C-alpha positions, 0 to 999 in steps of 0.5 A: 533523486532525493530520498527520505529516511523511512522512520527508525529503519534508517532506510533511504528510499525514494518517496514513491514505491512500486506496489505489486498488489495489482500483479497478484490476480485480484485486479483482473487479467494483465500483460505480464511483459508490460508489468515487468517493463513497468517494474524495470522502468520504475527502477530506471527512474530511481525507485528503490522500494518495492512492496508486495505480499504473500497474499497477492496471488499467494506467490504470483506477485512476489514471483513476478517481482523477483523475475523483474528485479532479478539482475538487481537482486543478484548483483546489487542487493543493497540498492533495492529494498523489498517489502512483503507481507504475511499473515493471510492464509487461503482456506476452502472458505476464502482468505483468513487472517493468521498471524500465528508464529508458525504460519508467519515463519512458513509464509516468510520462507515461501516469500523468500523462495518466490522472490529469490532472496535470502532476506527481505528488508521489511516484513509486515503483518498484513492485517491484525489477527484477533485470534493471536496475541500481538505479543506472540506475533511480535516475538516471532518476528523478532526471531526472524530478525535475529536469524537475518531473514528480516531486516525490519518489522512493520504492520499494515492496516493496524490501529494505533492501540494495536501498534502500541500493544505490539510495541510492548514486545518489539518496536513497529518500525513501519506502518502501511495504511490506506490513505487517499483523498476519499479516505482520511480516517488515519489523520485523527490518531494513527498518523500522529502516533506514527510521527510521535514514535518515528514509525516509517509510514508507507501509504497504499491506495493514494489513487483511491484504487483508480478513482483518482486517475481521471480515467473513470466515468459513471459507465466504468465497469470491472471484470468479475475477477477484479475486486472493485466489481464487488465494492460499493465504492465503485457503484451507485450514488457514492461512485457518481458523487465522487466522480464529480469531485474528481472532475473538480480536482482535474480542473484545479490540477490542469488549469492552475497547477499544470499537472494531472489529477493523479499526480495531484492525488499522490502529491497530496498524500506526501504533503502530510508530514507523517507520510514518508512514501506513497505506494503506487501500482502500475501495469505499464511503464507510462503509468509509473512514469507519471506517478514517480513525477508526482514526488516533484510536485509541491502543494502550497498551503493555499493549494491544500485548502482549495483541495479541502474545499473541493473534497467537502462535497465528496463521500468518504469511503472504506476499502477492501479487506481480506473477507470481502469475498465472503462478507456483504458489507465493507467496513473501516479497519481502523477500530481495534474491535473491528478485526475479523 
């Protein structure tokens, strides 16, 4: 299958990556055997980039991913790119951001053990830390690159100005921001910055955390240990109005494009020239098959215009952040002052 070059990293990857956030405990219970089957099915379909994080269950997601990909990681390591993230620390009060050099180093060592590898292809700072100068974080990651434990350095949930500050010490090679039809704030400044500076962009949440799968209705509820149960995105008038929008998108997808709304949503993110990869999660082989097929869907300018018209009546939303369990409100992460 056709691959793309992930910005300045030079990595050749399939435009759909397998994301393992949903395997870390924040999305409720799941069947581990089915999850392993989904990971292996993704590999069979040509997916060669797998994204996880230390903070996804603090080892749980990385360990499961390592088990599922054990044969590839042991025998064909160069054929698989592993991306993980560090910089979130669990405390008695909940998760906090910690991008200090010592914690990033110890976190990477934990991630390498959990994954069962000697190095990761991309190591990303999970969230900007307002308490640690970006220069210190960048210098620490450059040391890990020089030691051969990290091949490429990236950031997640950073703003453009934050990336520019980080880059004064060493280049930001990849960026992982949230991006979907209900959340387009990165189009104004962040994606243009990434494109200008040849930053590889891997967007997460292209299905709006399930909202764009077409499987929800106004009666949908979530388990208490699923982060969505605490999110205003999936409750009240915002949820109702956006479900109506999804229904309109479903009709367009089925009646005129011969596809599903989920595939349309993923293809829409990839239609942006600044986006290289869409990260999708799956807990069963069937789910990943549908997402991988979305990379083959090409949306015309007319299609994109019609989608924009449908989205005009929707409600823009924010997303999850580390402090969600301790704070009562949700906020956008893409302002340089809003980095709690």
